[in-house]
Each structure stands twice: as C-alpha cells, then as structure tokens.
C-alpha positions as CSV (number, residue, x, y, z in Angstrom):
1,M,0.6,-31.1,33.2
2,T,-0.9,-28.5,35.5
3,S,0.2,-25.1,36.7
4,S,-0.1,-26.0,40.4
5,P,0.4,-29.2,42.4
6,L,-2.4,-31.4,43.5
7,W,-0.9,-31.9,46.9
8,T,1.7,-29.9,48.9
9,P,3.1,-31.2,52.2
10,D,2.5,-29.1,55.2
11,P,5.9,-27.5,56.1
12,A,5.7,-28.6,59.7
13,D,4.9,-32.2,58.7
14,A,7.7,-32.2,56.2
15,S,10.2,-31.0,58.7
16,L,9.2,-33.8,61.1
17,S,9.2,-36.6,58.5
18,T,11.6,-39.5,58.8
19,V,13.4,-38.5,55.6
20,A,14.0,-35.0,57.1
21,R,15.5,-36.5,60.2
22,F,17.6,-38.8,58.0
23,M,18.9,-35.8,56.1
24,A,20.2,-34.3,59.3
25,F,21.7,-37.7,60.3
26,L,23.5,-38.3,57.1
27,G,24.5,-34.6,56.7
28,A,26.2,-34.6,60.1
29,R,28.1,-37.7,59.2
30,V,29.5,-36.3,56.0
31,G,29.8,-32.7,57.1
32,Q,27.3,-31.3,54.6
33,R,24.1,-29.5,55.3
34,L,21.2,-31.0,53.3
35,S,18.2,-28.8,52.8
36,S,16.1,-30.7,50.2
37,Y,15.3,-34.1,49.0
38,R,17.1,-33.3,45.7
39,E,20.3,-32.6,47.6
40,L,19.9,-35.8,49.6
41,H,19.4,-37.8,46.4
42,A,22.4,-36.3,44.8
43,L,24.6,-37.2,47.8
44,S,23.1,-40.7,48.0
45,V,24.3,-41.4,44.5
46,A,27.6,-39.6,44.7
47,D,28.6,-41.4,48.0
48,R,26.6,-44.7,48.0
49,A,28.9,-46.2,50.7
50,A,28.1,-43.3,53.1
51,F,24.4,-43.5,52.2
52,W,23.8,-47.2,52.6
53,S,25.9,-47.2,55.8
54,A,23.7,-44.5,57.2
55,V,20.5,-46.4,56.2
56,W,21.8,-49.4,58.1
57,D,22.5,-47.4,61.3
58,F,19.6,-45.0,61.1
59,C,17.1,-47.8,60.7
60,G,18.7,-49.9,63.4
61,V,19.5,-53.0,61.4
62,V,20.2,-55.9,63.8
63,G,23.4,-57.6,62.7
64,E,27.2,-57.3,62.5
65,R,29.2,-55.6,59.8
66,T,32.7,-54.2,59.0
67,D,33.4,-50.7,57.9
68,T,33.6,-51.7,54.2
69,V,30.3,-51.0,52.5
70,L,31.0,-51.3,48.8
71,A,33.9,-53.7,48.0
72,Q,33.3,-54.2,44.3
73,D,31.5,-51.5,42.3
74,T,30.5,-53.2,39.1
75,M,27.3,-54.2,37.4
76,P,26.7,-57.1,37.5
77,G,28.8,-58.4,40.4
78,A,28.8,-55.6,42.9
79,V,29.6,-56.6,46.5
80,F,27.9,-54.6,49.3
81,F,28.7,-55.1,53.0
82,P,31.3,-57.9,52.7
83,G,31.7,-59.6,56.0
84,A,28.3,-58.5,57.3
85,R,26.0,-61.0,58.9
86,L,22.3,-60.6,59.7
87,S,19.0,-62.4,60.0
88,F,16.2,-61.0,57.9
89,A,13.6,-62.6,60.1
90,E,15.2,-61.2,63.3
91,N,14.9,-57.7,61.9
92,L,11.1,-58.2,61.2
93,L,10.5,-59.9,64.5
94,Q,12.1,-57.5,67.0
95,R,8.9,-56.9,68.8
96,N,7.3,-59.7,70.9
97,D,4.4,-58.1,72.7
98,H,0.7,-57.8,72.5
99,A,0.5,-55.0,69.9
100,T,-1.2,-56.0,66.7
101,A,1.2,-57.4,64.0
102,I,-1.2,-58.7,61.4
103,V,-4.9,-58.0,60.6
104,F,-6.5,-60.3,58.0
105,R,-9.8,-60.3,56.2
106,G,-10.8,-62.9,53.6
107,E,-13.7,-61.2,51.9
108,D,-16.7,-61.7,54.3
109,K,-15.7,-65.3,55.1
110,E,-12.9,-65.0,57.7
111,E,-11.2,-62.5,59.9
112,A,-8.1,-62.8,62.1
113,R,-5.7,-60.7,64.3
114,L,-2.3,-61.7,65.4
115,S,-0.3,-59.8,68.0
116,F,3.5,-59.8,67.7
117,A,3.6,-62.4,70.4
118,D,1.1,-64.6,68.5
119,L,3.2,-64.2,65.4
120,H,6.3,-65.2,67.3
121,S,4.6,-68.3,68.6
122,L,3.4,-69.4,65.1
123,V,6.8,-68.7,63.6
124,S,8.4,-70.7,66.4
125,R,6.3,-73.8,65.8
126,L,6.7,-73.6,62.0
127,Q,10.5,-73.2,62.4
128,Q,10.7,-76.3,64.6
129,W,8.6,-78.3,62.2
130,L,10.7,-77.3,59.2
131,E,13.9,-78.0,61.1
132,S,12.6,-81.5,61.9
133,L,12.5,-82.1,58.1
134,G,16.1,-81.0,57.8
135,V,15.3,-77.6,56.2
136,G,18.1,-75.1,56.3
137,P,20.6,-73.2,54.1
138,G,20.5,-74.6,50.6
139,H,16.9,-75.6,50.7
140,R,13.8,-74.0,49.2
141,V,10.3,-73.8,50.7
142,A,7.6,-73.1,48.2
143,A,4.0,-71.9,49.0
144,M,0.9,-71.8,46.9
145,M,-1.0,-69.7,49.3
146,P,-3.5,-66.9,49.7
147,N,-2.6,-63.6,51.4
148,R,-3.1,-65.0,54.9
149,P,-1.2,-64.7,58.2
150,E,0.1,-68.3,57.9
151,T,1.9,-67.3,54.7
152,V,3.8,-64.5,56.4
153,A,4.6,-66.7,59.3
154,A,5.8,-69.6,57.1
155,M,8.1,-67.1,55.2
156,L,9.6,-65.9,58.4
157,A,10.2,-69.4,59.7
158,T,11.8,-70.4,56.4
159,V,14.2,-67.5,56.1
160,A,15.0,-67.7,59.9
161,L,16.5,-71.1,59.2
162,G,18.5,-69.8,56.2
163,A,16.3,-71.5,53.6
164,T,15.0,-69.6,50.6
165,W,11.3,-68.7,50.2
166,S,9.2,-68.7,47.1
167,S,5.5,-68.2,46.7
168,C,2.6,-68.0,44.2
169,S,-1.1,-67.5,44.5
170,P,-3.5,-70.5,44.5
171,D,-5.3,-69.2,41.3
172,F,-2.3,-70.3,39.2
173,G,-2.9,-73.4,37.1
174,V,-0.9,-76.6,37.5
175,H,1.4,-75.8,34.6
176,G,1.9,-72.2,35.9
177,V,2.9,-73.5,39.3
178,L,5.2,-76.2,37.9
179,D,6.8,-73.8,35.5
180,R,7.9,-71.9,38.7
181,F,8.4,-74.4,41.5
182,G,9.6,-77.2,39.1
183,Q,12.7,-75.1,38.4
184,I,13.7,-74.6,42.0
185,A,13.2,-78.1,43.5
186,P,11.6,-77.2,46.8
187,T,12.0,-79.4,49.9
188,V,8.6,-78.4,51.3
189,L,5.4,-77.2,49.7
190,I,2.9,-75.3,51.7
191,A,-0.6,-75.1,50.1
192,V,-4.2,-74.2,50.9
193,D,-7.2,-76.3,50.4
194,G,-8.9,-73.5,48.4
195,Y,-9.9,-69.9,48.6
196,W,-12.8,-67.5,48.2
197,Y,-13.1,-65.1,45.2
198,A,-16.1,-62.8,44.5
199,G,-18.1,-64.9,47.0
200,K,-17.4,-68.2,45.2
201,R,-15.8,-71.2,46.9
202,I,-12.9,-72.4,44.8
203,A,-11.4,-75.7,45.9
204,V,-7.8,-76.5,44.7
205,G,-7.4,-80.0,46.1
206,D,-7.0,-81.7,42.7
207,K,-4.5,-79.1,41.7
208,V,-2.4,-79.5,44.8
209,R,-2.3,-83.3,44.3
210,D,-1.2,-82.9,40.6
211,I,1.5,-80.4,41.6
212,A,2.9,-82.5,44.5
213,A,3.1,-85.6,42.3
214,Q,5.4,-83.7,39.9
215,L,7.8,-82.2,42.4
216,P,10.0,-85.2,43.3
217,S,12.2,-83.1,45.6
218,L,9.4,-82.7,48.2
219,K,9.8,-84.2,51.7
220,A,6.4,-82.8,52.9
221,V,3.3,-81.1,51.6
222,A,1.6,-79.1,54.3
223,L,-2.1,-78.2,53.9
224,V,-3.5,-75.0,55.5
225,P,-7.3,-74.9,56.1
226,Y,-9.4,-72.2,54.5
227,L,-12.4,-74.1,53.1
228,G,-12.5,-76.9,55.7
229,D,-11.1,-79.6,53.3
230,A,-7.4,-79.5,54.3
231,E,-7.3,-82.3,56.8
232,E,-9.0,-84.7,54.4
233,L,-6.9,-83.5,51.5
234,A,-3.7,-84.1,53.4
235,D,-4.6,-87.8,53.7
236,T,-4.7,-88.2,49.9
237,I,-1.2,-86.8,49.1
238,P,2.0,-88.7,49.7
239,D,3.9,-87.0,52.5
240,G,0.9,-84.8,53.1
241,V,0.3,-83.3,56.5
242,Y,-2.4,-81.2,58.1
243,L,-0.5,-78.1,59.3
244,P,-2.5,-77.3,62.4
245,E,-2.1,-80.9,63.6
246,V,1.7,-81.1,63.1
247,L,2.3,-77.6,64.7
248,A,0.4,-78.6,67.8
249,A,3.2,-81.1,68.5
250,F,5.7,-78.3,69.0
251,P,5.8,-76.0,72.0
252,S,6.1,-72.3,71.6
253,R,9.6,-71.2,72.4
254,P,11.9,-68.3,71.4
255,V,12.5,-68.2,67.6
256,R,16.1,-69.0,66.7
257,F,17.8,-66.4,64.5
258,P,21.1,-67.6,63.1
259,R,22.8,-64.9,61.1
260,F,24.0,-65.3,57.5
261,P,26.0,-63.2,55.0
262,F,24.6,-60.1,53.5
263,D,24.0,-61.8,50.1
264,H,22.5,-65.0,51.5
265,P,19.6,-66.1,49.2
266,L,16.4,-64.9,50.7
267,Y,13.7,-65.1,48.0
268,I,13.2,-66.6,44.6
269,L,10.7,-64.4,42.7
270,F,9.4,-65.0,39.2
271,S,8.9,-62.9,36.1
272,S,5.5,-63.0,34.6
273,G,6.5,-65.8,32.2
274,T,4.3,-64.7,29.3
275,T,7.1,-64.9,26.7
276,G,8.6,-68.2,27.9
277,A,9.5,-70.0,31.1
278,P,9.5,-67.6,34.0
279,K,12.8,-66.2,35.1
280,C,13.7,-67.3,38.6
281,I,15.1,-64.2,40.2
282,V,17.2,-64.7,43.4
283,H,17.3,-61.9,45.9
284,G,19.7,-61.5,48.8
285,A,18.6,-60.9,52.4
286,G,20.7,-57.8,53.1
287,G,19.7,-56.0,50.0
288,A,16.1,-56.7,50.4
289,L,16.1,-55.6,54.0
290,L,17.9,-52.3,53.3
291,Q,15.8,-51.5,50.2
292,H,12.5,-52.1,52.1
293,L,13.6,-50.1,55.2
294,K,14.6,-47.3,52.9
295,E,11.4,-47.2,51.0
296,H,9.1,-47.8,54.0
297,R,10.7,-45.2,56.3
298,L,12.3,-42.6,54.0
299,H,9.9,-42.6,51.1
300,F,6.6,-43.6,52.7
301,D,7.3,-42.2,56.2
302,I,6.0,-45.4,57.8
303,R,6.3,-45.1,61.5
304,A,5.8,-47.4,64.5
305,G,2.1,-48.1,65.1
306,D,1.1,-47.4,61.5
307,R,-1.3,-49.7,59.7
308,V,-0.2,-50.5,56.2
309,F,-2.5,-52.1,53.6
310,Y,-1.5,-53.1,50.1
311,F,-3.8,-55.2,47.9
312,T,-1.7,-58.0,46.6
313,T,-1.4,-61.7,46.0
314,C,1.5,-63.9,47.1
315,G,2.6,-64.1,43.5
316,W,3.5,-60.4,43.3
317,M,6.6,-58.8,44.8
318,M,4.3,-56.3,46.6
319,W,3.5,-59.1,49.0
320,N,7.2,-59.4,50.0
321,W,7.3,-55.6,50.2
322,L,4.2,-55.5,52.5
323,A,5.5,-58.3,54.8
324,A,8.7,-56.3,55.5
325,V,6.7,-53.5,57.0
326,L,7.0,-55.5,60.3
327,A,10.6,-54.3,60.4
328,S,9.3,-50.7,61.0
329,D,7.1,-51.7,64.0
330,A,4.0,-51.3,61.9
331,T,0.9,-53.5,61.5
332,I,0.4,-55.2,58.1
333,V,-3.2,-55.3,57.0
334,L,-3.9,-58.3,54.7
335,Y,-6.8,-58.9,52.4
336,D,-7.6,-61.9,50.3
337,G,-10.2,-62.2,47.6
338,S,-11.8,-59.9,45.0
339,P,-11.2,-56.2,45.5
340,L,-14.4,-55.4,43.7
341,H,-16.8,-57.8,45.5
342,P,-19.5,-57.0,46.4
343,S,-18.5,-53.6,45.1
344,P,-15.3,-51.5,44.6
345,A,-16.0,-49.9,47.9
346,V,-15.1,-53.0,49.9
347,L,-11.5,-52.1,50.4
348,F,-12.3,-48.6,51.5
349,R,-14.7,-50.0,54.1
350,Y,-11.8,-52.2,55.3
351,A,-9.5,-49.1,55.5
352,E,-12.1,-47.3,57.6
353,D,-12.6,-50.2,59.9
354,E,-8.9,-50.7,60.5
355,R,-7.8,-47.1,60.5
356,V,-5.3,-47.7,57.7
357,T,-2.5,-45.1,57.3
358,L,-1.1,-46.3,54.0
359,F,-3.6,-47.6,51.4
360,G,-1.9,-49.4,48.5
361,T,-3.4,-50.7,45.3
362,S,-3.0,-50.9,41.6
363,A,-3.6,-48.3,38.9
364,K,-6.2,-50.6,37.4
365,F,-8.2,-50.7,40.7
366,I,-8.2,-46.9,40.9
367,D,-9.3,-46.7,37.2
368,S,-12.1,-49.3,37.9
369,C,-13.4,-47.2,40.9
370,H,-13.3,-44.1,38.6
371,K,-15.2,-45.9,35.9
372,A,-17.7,-47.2,38.5
373,G,-18.4,-43.7,39.6
374,I,-17.9,-44.3,43.3
375,R,-16.8,-41.6,45.7
376,P,-15.4,-43.3,48.8
377,R,-14.7,-40.1,50.7
378,D,-18.5,-39.4,50.8
379,S,-19.3,-42.7,52.5
380,Y,-16.2,-43.7,54.6
381,D,-14.0,-42.0,57.1
382,L,-10.6,-42.2,55.4
383,S,-9.0,-39.5,57.5
384,T,-6.3,-41.7,58.9
385,I,-4.9,-42.4,55.4
386,R,-1.7,-40.3,54.9
387,V,-0.5,-42.0,51.8
388,I,-2.3,-43.6,48.8
389,A,0.1,-45.7,46.8
390,S,-0.3,-47.1,43.3
391,T,1.8,-49.4,41.1
392,G,1.5,-52.2,38.6
393,S,1.1,-49.9,35.6
394,P,1.4,-46.1,35.0
395,L,-1.3,-44.1,36.8
396,S,-3.0,-41.8,34.4
397,P,-3.4,-38.1,34.9
398,E,-7.2,-38.6,35.1
399,S,-6.7,-41.1,37.9
400,F,-4.7,-38.5,39.9
401,D,-7.6,-36.1,39.6
402,Y,-10.0,-38.8,40.6
403,V,-8.1,-39.7,43.8
404,Y,-8.0,-36.2,45.0
405,D,-11.6,-35.5,44.1
406,A,-13.3,-38.8,45.2
407,I,-11.0,-40.6,47.7
408,S,-8.9,-38.0,49.7
409,A,-8.0,-34.4,49.2
410,D,-5.3,-34.7,52.0
411,A,-3.3,-37.8,51.3
412,Q,0.0,-37.9,49.5
413,L,-0.6,-39.9,46.2
414,V,2.5,-42.0,45.5
415,S,2.7,-43.5,42.0
416,M,5.7,-45.8,41.8
417,S,7.5,-48.0,39.4
418,G,10.1,-50.7,39.8
419,G,9.5,-54.4,39.9
420,T,10.2,-58.0,40.8
421,D,13.7,-57.5,39.2
422,I,14.8,-55.2,42.1
423,L,12.3,-56.1,44.8
424,G,11.3,-52.5,45.0
425,C,11.0,-49.2,43.2
426,F,13.3,-47.2,41.0
427,V,11.0,-44.2,41.1
428,L,8.4,-43.4,43.8
429,G,7.2,-40.7,46.2
430,E,8.8,-38.7,49.0
431,P,7.0,-36.8,51.7
432,T,8.7,-33.4,51.5
433,S,7.8,-32.4,47.9
434,P,4.6,-31.7,46.0
435,V,2.6,-34.2,43.9
436,W,2.0,-33.1,40.3
437,K,-0.7,-34.5,38.1
438,G,0.5,-37.5,36.1
439,E,4.0,-37.6,37.6
440,I,6.0,-39.9,39.8
441,Q,7.6,-37.6,42.4
442,A,11.2,-38.7,42.5
443,P,14.0,-41.1,41.8
444,G,14.7,-43.5,44.7
445,L,17.5,-42.7,47.1
446,G,20.8,-44.4,46.4
447,L,19.7,-45.2,42.9
448,A,21.5,-43.4,40.0
449,I,18.4,-43.1,37.8
450,E,18.8,-41.6,34.3
451,V,17.0,-41.6,31.0
452,W,19.1,-42.5,28.0
453,D,18.7,-42.2,24.3
454,D,19.4,-45.2,22.0
455,E,23.1,-44.2,21.9
456,G,23.4,-44.3,25.7
457,R,23.5,-40.6,26.2
458,P,21.7,-39.1,29.2
459,M,18.6,-37.1,28.3
460,T,17.1,-34.2,30.3
461,R,14.2,-33.9,27.8
462,G,12.3,-36.3,25.8
463,K,11.6,-40.0,26.1
464,G,14.1,-42.8,26.4
465,E,15.3,-45.8,28.3
466,L,15.1,-45.8,32.1
467,V,18.5,-47.0,33.4
468,C,20.4,-47.1,36.7
469,A,24.0,-46.1,36.0
470,K,25.5,-47.3,39.3
471,A,25.3,-50.5,41.3
472,F,22.8,-50.9,44.1
473,P,22.2,-53.5,46.8
474,T,18.9,-55.0,45.5
475,M,20.3,-56.1,42.2
476,P,19.5,-59.8,42.0
477,L,22.1,-62.3,43.1
478,G,21.4,-63.9,39.7
479,F,18.9,-66.3,38.2
480,W,18.3,-69.8,39.4
481,N,19.8,-72.4,37.0
482,D,21.9,-69.8,35.2
483,P,25.4,-70.9,36.2
484,D,27.4,-68.6,33.9
485,G,25.1,-65.6,34.4
486,S,24.3,-65.3,30.7
487,R,20.6,-65.0,31.1
488,Y,20.9,-62.5,33.9
489,H,23.4,-60.4,31.9
490,A,21.2,-60.5,28.8
491,S,18.1,-59.4,30.7
492,Y,19.6,-56.1,32.1
493,F,23.1,-55.4,30.9
494,E,23.2,-56.3,27.2
495,R,21.7,-53.1,25.9
496,F,24.2,-50.8,27.8
497,P,27.2,-52.8,29.1
498,G,27.8,-52.2,32.8
499,V,24.5,-50.3,33.2
500,W,21.2,-51.6,34.4
501,C,18.6,-51.1,31.6
502,H,15.2,-51.7,33.2
503,G,13.0,-51.8,30.1
504,D,10.8,-48.9,30.9
505,F,10.2,-46.0,28.5
506,A,10.5,-42.9,30.6
507,E,10.8,-39.1,30.7
508,W,11.9,-36.5,33.2
509,T,9.5,-33.7,34.0
510,E,10.2,-30.0,34.6
511,H,9.6,-30.6,38.4
512,G,12.3,-33.3,38.6
513,G,9.7,-36.1,38.6
514,I,9.3,-39.0,36.1
515,I,6.6,-40.2,33.7
516,I,6.7,-43.9,32.7
517,H,5.2,-44.3,29.3
518,G,5.1,-48.1,29.4
519,R,7.4,-51.0,28.8
520,S,10.1,-50.2,26.2
521,D,9.7,-53.6,24.6
522,A,6.0,-52.7,24.1
523,T,6.5,-49.3,22.7
524,L,5.1,-48.5,19.3
525,N,7.2,-47.6,16.4
526,P,5.1,-46.2,13.5
527,G,7.2,-44.4,10.9
528,G,10.3,-45.2,13.0
529,V,9.2,-42.9,15.9
530,R,8.9,-44.5,19.3
531,I,5.8,-43.8,21.3
532,G,4.5,-45.1,24.6
533,T,1.3,-47.1,25.0
534,A,0.6,-45.4,28.4
535,E,0.0,-42.2,26.5
536,I,-2.8,-43.8,24.6
537,Y,-4.3,-45.4,27.7
538,A,-4.3,-42.1,29.5
539,Q,-6.7,-40.7,26.8
540,L,-9.0,-43.7,27.1
541,D,-9.5,-42.9,30.8
542,R,-11.4,-39.8,29.7
543,I,-14.0,-41.8,27.7
544,P,-16.7,-43.3,29.9
545,E,-17.8,-45.8,27.2
546,V,-14.3,-47.4,27.3
547,L,-13.4,-49.5,30.3
548,E,-9.8,-50.3,29.2
549,G,-7.7,-50.8,26.1
550,I,-4.5,-52.5,24.9
551,A,-2.4,-51.1,22.0
552,I,0.1,-53.0,19.9
553,G,2.2,-52.4,16.9
554,Q,1.2,-54.6,13.9
555,D,3.7,-55.2,11.1
556,W,2.0,-53.7,8.0
557,D,3.2,-52.7,4.6
558,S,6.9,-52.6,5.5
559,D,6.1,-50.5,8.5
560,V,4.3,-50.7,11.8
561,R,0.8,-49.5,12.4
562,V,-0.9,-48.9,15.7
563,V,-3.9,-51.2,16.5
564,L,-6.0,-50.4,19.6
565,F,-8.3,-53.0,21.2
566,V,-10.9,-51.7,23.6
567,R,-13.2,-53.3,26.2
568,L,-16.4,-51.3,26.3
569,A,-18.7,-50.5,29.2
570,E,-22.0,-52.3,29.3
571,G,-24.4,-51.1,26.7
572,A,-21.7,-49.2,24.7
573,V,-21.2,-49.9,21.0
574,L,-18.1,-49.2,18.9
575,D,-19.9,-47.3,16.2
576,A,-18.4,-44.7,13.9
577,A,-19.1,-41.9,16.4
578,L,-17.3,-43.6,19.3
579,V,-14.4,-44.5,17.0
580,E,-14.1,-40.8,16.1
581,T,-14.3,-39.8,19.8
582,I,-11.4,-42.2,20.6
583,R,-9.3,-41.0,17.8
584,Q,-9.9,-37.3,18.5
585,A,-9.1,-37.8,22.2
586,I,-5.8,-39.5,21.3
587,R,-4.9,-37.0,18.7
588,S,-5.5,-34.0,20.9
589,G,-4.3,-35.5,24.2
590,A,-1.2,-37.4,22.9
591,S,-0.3,-36.7,19.2
592,P,-1.4,-37.6,15.7
593,R,1.2,-40.4,15.6
594,H,-0.5,-42.1,18.5
595,V,-3.8,-42.3,16.6
596,P,-4.5,-46.0,15.9
597,A,-5.0,-47.2,12.3
598,R,-7.5,-49.7,13.6
599,I,-9.8,-49.7,16.7
600,I,-11.4,-53.0,17.5
601,A,-13.8,-54.0,20.3
602,V,-13.0,-57.1,22.3
603,A,-14.9,-58.7,25.2
604,D,-11.8,-59.1,27.4
605,I,-8.1,-58.2,27.6
606,P,-5.5,-60.7,28.8
607,R,-3.5,-59.8,31.9
608,T,-1.0,-61.3,34.3
609,K,-1.8,-62.6,37.7
610,S,-0.7,-59.2,39.1
611,G,-3.2,-57.4,36.9
612,K,-0.8,-56.0,34.2
613,I,-2.1,-56.1,30.6
614,T,0.0,-58.3,28.3
615,E,0.8,-56.3,25.2
616,L,3.6,-58.7,24.1
617,A,1.3,-61.7,24.2
618,V,-1.4,-60.0,22.2
619,R,1.2,-58.8,19.7
620,D,2.4,-62.4,19.3
621,V,-1.2,-63.7,18.8
622,V,-1.9,-61.0,16.2
623,H,1.2,-62.0,14.3
624,G,0.5,-65.7,14.4
625,R,3.3,-66.5,16.9
626,E,3.0,-68.9,19.7
627,V,2.5,-67.5,23.2
628,K,4.9,-69.7,25.1
629,N,3.4,-69.6,28.5
630,A,-0.3,-68.7,28.4
631,D,-0.8,-70.4,31.8
632,A,1.0,-67.5,33.4
633,L,-2.0,-65.3,32.5
634,A,-5.0,-64.7,34.9
635,N,-7.4,-65.1,31.9
636,P,-5.5,-67.0,29.1
637,E,-8.8,-67.6,27.3
638,A,-8.9,-63.9,26.4
639,L,-6.0,-64.5,23.9
640,D,-8.4,-66.3,21.6
641,L,-10.3,-63.1,21.1
642,F,-7.4,-61.7,19.1
643,R,-6.9,-64.5,16.7
644,D,-7.7,-64.2,13.0
645,L,-9.6,-60.9,13.3
646,P,-10.8,-59.8,9.8
647,Q,-10.2,-56.1,10.8
648,L,-6.5,-56.9,11.0
649,R,-6.3,-58.0,7.4
650,V,-7.2,-54.7,5.8
C-alpha cells in the first residue's frame, strides 16, 4: 500500500498501554516473556485457557468460577468456564457515584446526563417494575427504541433479572419488527412515541399499536416519551403504560444482581434479514462480557474516565458493544438522529463539546465527509480523540488518507470487522503497532484467525475465506427456534466442518494485517476468478463525481459479468467520459478483471438499517428473483430502481 505507516505509536505510550501491562501479567503466569503483540496473539491462540483465564482476572470480572476454563473444545458446542456464575449487569454497574455514566444528545432537540448513581436509580426502578410483571429467566424483553439513556437502563434491568434482551430501532417498519420480535415472543415491549431525524418529527404511535396487537405474548407495552405523545399513546394500547408514571411508584433501592451460568442467554440479535426471515442469534452473558472487556481494554486501550462515542442505532450490535463500555469505568456518549444534519460536522462538534476519547463511526460516514469536502480538524478541537474507529464495511485506502489529513494526524485509526454473529470483532486494532494505509491492524486476541483457500488450506498470500480455526467464547449459543442446531450449523460450519467460516473474503498483508475485500457470498466470479467488491469501491472513492457504487455479478452468456451501479454527485452525468474515467480507475487501481461490463447510474442504492449496501438483494432483483424481506432495508423503495433496466439486456 505505502512504504511507511500513516501512524506509529509513541514508544512510551505503547509501553504504558493496557495491552502492554496485560502482556506482562499473562507472561508472568505462563513463565514466558512477551515482547510484542504478535507474540501475545500467538500465545492467546496456543493456550486459550490461560489467555481467557487471564482476561477474567486482569479485567476484574465480578463472579465465581472454577479452575476449568475450556471443558469442551469443539465447534460448535464448545464449553467455556463451566461452573462459573456472574451477573452481566453487575459488571457494568460496579460504580455508583456522581461521575458521569451517560451523555445523550438527540440532534438539537434534547440533551441529558446521567451519573452512575442516576443510572443505578433508573435501573433499580425498571428492575422492580419488570419483576412485578413476573419477568425473569426464560423471558424476553424487546425494545423498539432510539439510542437513549432509558434504552441502556432497560437493558441492564432486564439482564439483571436473568431475562434476555432484544432491541431494534424505531425506523423499522411493522413487518420488519414483527419478523424479529414475532419469533421470540417477548413478555414486555418497550417503545418510544417517535423520534427526530434530520430535524423532522417522526411519530410512530400507529406502528406501535399495530406491533403490540400482533404480539400475543405481551403482558405490558411501556411507552417512553420523546415527542410528547407517549402518555396519550399508552391509553390507546391494551396493557399500555406510560413508563415515567409506573416507575414513579417504585422507590430507588440497591439493584439486585443474582448470578447466572456463564452461558446464560443475554441477548438475541438479528441478522439483516435481506435474504429471508432474520436469524435470531442468541449470545451468552459470559462470552459477551469477556469479549467486550478484551476489545475495549486491550485493543482500544479504553481506561477509567474515558468518554466513548460510537454512532449506532439500537438495531446494530455496535449498540451492545458501546453499552458494555460501562464495565471499563468509562462514560458512554450517545447520539440519536441523523449524523449528517444539519451538516456532516455535527458529530465532530459533539466530540469537541464532550471531549470524546474514542470516536466511532462507519466507513460510509467517513466517505460521506470526504465527498462533502469537510475538514473537521480545521474547525474543531479534536485533540482528546486517541482512537478513531470504523466498521460496517471495509474502509478504503483513500478514507485512511482522508482521516489523517482532515480529521486527526495523531489518532490511531482502527478499521475493524466482525459482526452480529460474534458480538464483536475478528480483526481490529491494537495500540502498540503502526497503522498502514488500507489495512486492518491485527487479528483479535484469543481468536485463531486464518485465511483459507477453497480446499481448506491456510494461505499466507492471496485472497480466501476468513475462518476461525479454534473455538472462542462469543460463538452464539445458537439460533432461537432452531432446536436441532441445523440452521446454526449451516450458517457457519457447513463449508469447513468444525471450523467457523465467517463469510468474508480476506487477505493477509506483509505487515501481518488484514484486508477485507467484502462478503464472500457477494464476491464476483467473472471467468471463474473470484474478486472482491471492496476493491472496486476503493477506486470509486477517488472519483468526486461518484458518491457511491454497488457491484454485482450478472449471469450472462454462460458466465458472469460485472455490473456496476453508481450514485452520482449533484450535477454529475454518466457520459462516455465519466464511464471511461471509472473504468480506467478500476483497471489501474484493481485489475482488468474488475472492470465492469456495464456501468449504470441509479438515483439511490439500497442498504440495511446499519448502513451496509445490500449486494445480494440487488443481485436477486436483477435476476428477477424475489427479495424475501425488503422491509429489513432502510430504503426498500430503492430496489425498484434496479428492475427491468434495458442496459442489463445487452
């Protein structure tokens, strides 16, 4: 990529990082001197029992456990920490003082701050109310909520009782919500009366009524105020309650923290659902806690007193990731609304105001800022930001340059990749090594990451399937309503038996980092050669007339041809000159095989609620196949732009 790194850690800072202290801690336990992250990673994979035991102790997990760490080392079916008992909520709520736990901003409409004591009080009242309804182990609590403090508190109250939490954002349609919550039969639904987006007031009362009417398992529907309609709305829903009113009936008292087994069901998260009914992915409490403590402290160097921001909705696993920052004595900084209103600078102003130390967002947001030509470092004091994190899709090399030129020359840029499936990251950053343009820094600790060819052989060069060759604690417990585990097995273990196949098309770099070239089920196969879509998108980032693109393989003349759809900047026209510019950029920046046979302008590109473009859905539309769950998309109407295009018939 480049002959020198974009960022190199200060040796003194690296030596004082949490992961450096952990190296000494683990090394002393096993009688081995660890002098680099690579050595640490190798040990963490070779002796996973020693590694995860050290994570538990080093991070001060509250709970009881035996000496056995890994009782059954199989995929699926591994058993970590048998006999252990813990409370996920207790580990996030160890503080109960007046330090700030949560900062919230809902566009320019509402702001709030909760101390750890305030959060304890709110969780206590919510816990008492849920308990009065009989909620406990074996129950599910579902939330259709914005990224507000009440959402975090309701999650903590739910899991403190041993019930299982599941959430989505209020912009989901009725069918999208029912496709998720209808599968898990929640006992309680917590919903908002509406939300603000790009300055617009969006009421969801009719939606909440429709959803509640089709969830017969509900004992209560709690309405949270945001627009001012919640109290009135509660009166129109059977078993509806106005949450502030019911909570006022309960005194603030210490939160109860009964402890449960390591694999007690904590969360149900959902796949995007764009190719069928969403998969209901069940995650255990102990695995989630250890994974997040490991990532937050060892990979991101989050410390007590830090202020951590990640732009997310409650329908994306990054919300769960962000909430767990409380376990590291840090403040979570929440934002709800459009990240681009009234301009892409709004989040950087927020970061300046709140002295954010970790600024997390999506690759798409960074690209949007780049295309908008803004330079936040010229207008805002971002000096407190130590880490800029990006996920959701591969971060292009041009976006790496943009971050260091226009946002911060000093922050560590962490591109990361993992997903809902593992409630965390397979590959991400670490604070003791350089950042190289276009590369993800390192494999995650404790994760036996490899790149395999189609025959299941490890590759050190070239592109192949990203796999995890050994068991790890945040493998899902399974899928909901999958009693024999067949759907779970087919999703991850069918390709390579006994090995987790994640579905990413990946490549090792000469620096020991990783490049993700896109989803392997969306890779293109012209002439029988697999190529990644991310390589095409990286070239589009260099062309100012193109805002974004989506590439698919179209079945054509007994082969597959590459078709590229582009959304253009205002005033741009896809004429012969721009077509040639695009083709030449792809030819020189990727390869001649990547050059599309057809380039077609479209007004919009469909994407999931978490902002990922949906190549498989577009491919289905182009081939005349039904998109089974278009309601899962943020903009399902965009699919119509790809139907019956004359350019696809020649």
